[in-house]
N, C-alpha and C positions, 0 to 999 in steps of 0.2 A: 504494500500500500504506500502510495507516495502523496506528498502534500506540496502545494505551491509555496514559495517563500512567504507570501503574504499570509496564507492560512497558518503556516508554521509559526510565524511571528506572533500572531494572535493567540494561538494555542499555548505557546511558551509563556507569554505574558500572563495569560489566565492562570497557568499552572503555578507561577510564582505566588500569585495572590491567593491561591487556594490553600497554600501551606500555612494556614493560620492557627493550627492546633499546637499543643505542647505535649511533651513526652508524658505518657500516661503511666509508665511504670519505672521504678527507680531501684537500682541495686548496685552495691559496690562493696569491696573489701579493701583493706589497706594493701598497697601495691607490693609491700615486702612479702606478703603471704599469697600473692596471686600464683596460681598454678596454670601454666599455659594450656596443658592438656585438658584440665577440667574446664577452663574457660571456653575452649573450643568446643567441648562437648555441650556446653550450655547453649551453643548456637542452634542445637537441635530444636529448641522451643520456638525458633523463628520460622518453622514450617507449620503455619496455621491451617485450619480447615479452609475450604474454598469460601472466600468472602467477596461479596459484590460491593464495589464502591461506586457511588454516584459520581457524575462528572461535575457536579456543582456543589460548592460548600454553602451551607446556610449560615451566613454571618450577619444578616441584617437584624438590628436590635428592634424589638417590638415597638410599634407606634401606638399601642393601646394606651389611652389616657390613664387607665387604672395602673398600668405598669409605671408610667411616668410619675404618677402620684406616689407610688411606693418608694421610688428612688429620688424624690425631689430634694431630700436632705443629704443625700450621699449616694454616689454610684461607685461600687467597688472597682470598676474599671477593668482593663484587660490584664490577663496574666502575662501575655506576651506583648512586647513593644515591637512594632514594625520599624525597621531601620533601613533607610535607603542611603547607600554610600556611593562613592564615585565608581567603584569596581565591583560592588556586590550588594545584595540585599539580604536581610536577616530578620529572624524573629528572636527577640531576647526574652528569656524566661526569668521573670522577676523572682520566682521562688528559688530556682536553682542557681541564679546569678551567673548564668552563662548562656550562650545562644541555644535555643532549641533546634535551630536549623540555620544554615547559611546557603546562599545560592549565588553562583557566578557564571559568567559567559566568557569562555576563552576562545581566542582565535590566534593564528600565527601573528597577525598584526598587533593584537592587544598585548602580546608578550614582548613586543619590541618597542624601545623608546623611539620617539620621533627623531628623524635625522639630525635636527638642529639641537637636540638635547642628549645628554648622556643618560645612562640607566639610573634609575632611582637607587639610592644607597641606604640599605637597612641600618647602617651604622649611624645614620642621621635620624632614625626613627626611635622613639622611646615609648615604652609602655605607659599608658595613662588611663585614668578613669574616664568614663564616657559621660560628659556633662549633659548630654541629651536625655539622660535617664534621671528619674527622680532620685534624690540623694539616698533615701532609705533602701532603695532596691539595687544600688550599684554594687558591682564587685570593686574591691579596693586593692591598691598595691600591697598593703600590708597583709591582706588575706593570703597571699602566696608566699610571704616571707617565711623561710625555713619550714615550709610545708612538706618538703620532700617531693613535690611535683613541679614539673615545668609549666610555664605559661604557654599552653599549646594553642597555636593559631588554628582557627577553623578555616578561614580563608588565608592561604599562605602568603607571606610577604613576597615570595618569589613570583607569584601570579600577577604582581602589580608593578613590575619593574619599569613600565612605561611612564609612570607618574609618581613623583615623590609624595604628592598630596594623597594619592590613592594608597601608596604603601604605608604612609603614616596612619591612615585609618584602620589598617589591619592590626595595628598595635593598640587600638582601643580595647579595654578589657571586656567590652561587649562582644568582641570577636574571639575571646579567649576562654578555654576550659582547661581544668587541671589534667595533665597527661604525665604518665610515667616517662621519664627522660631517656635514660640509657636503654637502648634496645627497642624503643618505641618512637617517641617524638623526634629524637635526633637520628633515628635509624629507619626502622621498617615503615613507619608512617610517612617519613620524609621521602622514602623511595616511592610510595604510592602517590604522593602529591606530584612527584616528578613524572610518574607515568601519566597522570592526568594531563600535564602540560605537553608531554610528547605526543599525545593524541592529536594535537593540532597539526602535526606533520602528515597525518593521514586523513583527517576530517576537517571540513571547512569551519564547523562550529562545534564547540564542546561545552555542554552545560553540566555543572558539577554542584551537587547538593552534599553538604556535610552535616551529619546528624549525630550528636551525642546520644547514647542509648543507656537505659537502665533496665537490665534484664533480671528476672527473678531466678532463684536457684532453689532446688529442693534441699531441705535440711535433713538431718539424720533421722528425724521423726517422720519423714515421708511427705511433709507439707512444704508447699511453695511459699517463699517469702521474698519481699522486696525490702532491702535495707541498703544504705549507702553511707560512705564516709563523707564528712563535711569538714572543710578546712576554714581557717580564718579565726579571728578573735574579735568578737564572738564568732563561733562557727556558723558560716552562712553560705559558703560556696560549695556546691555538691560536686563530687568526683564521679564521673561516669564510669560504668563498668566496661563499656564498649563504645566504639565510634564507627560510623558507617559513611561510606562514600557511595553516592548514587550518581551514575554518569549517563548522560544522554548525548550522543554524537550524531552529526549529520553531514552528508556530502551529496553533491549532485549525483543522480542516478547514472548519468553518462555525459560525456561532453556534448552529445547531440541533444540531450534533454536537460538543460541546466535549470529548468523551471520545476523539476521534480526532485525530491530528496530521498535518499536512503537513510534510514534511521538505525542506530545501534544503541543498545542500552545494557547496563549491568549494575549490580549492587554488590558491595563488599563490606563485610562486618568484621572488625578486628577487635580483639580484647585489649583493654587498656593495661597492657603488660608487656614485658620484654618478649620480643618475638625473634627467634633465630633467623639470621639472614637467609638461610637456605630454605625456609618455608615457602612452598609454591604459593604464589598469589591466588591462584584459582581455588585453593583450599578454603579461602574466606568468601567465596562467591555465594550469594544468597538471592532468592527471588526479590524483586523490587517490592512486591506486595507484602512480603514478610517484614521488610523494614518499615513500610507504611503501617502495618498492623502493630508492630512493636512500639513505634514512636507516636502513634495517634496522628499521623500526618498523611495527607494526600499529596504526594509529590508530583505525579504525572497522571494525566487522564487515561481512562481505559483505552481510548483510541490510539494514543501514543504508545502505550505499552504493548498493545496488540500488533501495531505496525513495526515495532522495533525488533531487529534481530539481536541475538545474544552477542554482546560486544567481544567476548573471547572467541567467537566464531568468525568475526570479521576483522580482527586485528590481534596481535600478540598480547596476551596478558602476561607480560614479562617485565620484571623489575630490573633496574640497573642499580647495583650495589655501590654506593659511594659514601664514604665516611664524612658526612657533611661537617661534623663537629671536631673530628679527631685531627684532621689536617687541612684546614681551610685554605692554606696557601699552596700546598702540594697534595691534592686529593689522591687517595689510593687509586691504583689502576682499576678501571671499571670492569665489572663482570656482570653477567645477567643470571637471573633465576627464573626458571619457568617450570611449568608442570612436567612431571616425569612422563616418558612415553607411555601411551595407552595401549 
């Protein structure tokens, strides 16, 4: 199934604004006690029964005079704040004090600085609180101090090298969630972010959703529970158990039919834990519907998901291993990790 560029643009814009929900389940343990094998087994719960999602989200507030009367002295307001930045949009969860989702549009051109300018320099960017959010609900710099977790970008700074202002916005704490550093944020997660950028070499447009997840786990008594660690003083920033990347990519069907597009999509769910470099990327592949079900979000319409081919069937789901933090001036020789022969 192919879509015209105009229809595709309308669908994608609609999809972004449909993602108004917030994570409905929360679970995490301290990262020092995480067991990668167990956490990967937890992903089995992401295979839900068949669920039908509507194509439209009902977000309109009631206009009933009685409802307005009930709320005339105070409206609790949103749980999630909609944030529109230069290079991404996001929904910020006031309870968890990190994004419930972020969305960005990558192209080969968007990853390059204009000819007249040099690339943005992350050394000039600093982490800071987001003053667009109400003070009581902001994440603060001191919340991460000596927490044992990295300030993990949901929209990577490297995705915004074309603009210093755009890169600076990725350092707002409204774009940050606590992530295990060694083996995850500085390693396997960074490799996955790099893979998303490299997709622009194959596809004309790449749309990336990043979603922190809180997955339940069965206790020794056989009951499922949702718990999670909270950092800060007072404790108020939640630590996700997992993070998901949902990718939708498009390119013209053929040079002779530039007005129609081929779609590819995929979802990957990673535990917030150190992951060995040799772990095949495809071992974290999940149905998009499973991520939507776990997060309480509608990321893409039924029509888009039905039209899209599995992205690992249309391009290589292969990571390039590069020690981003160990040797920034002289990076280790690159090597790739892909799924073993089937």
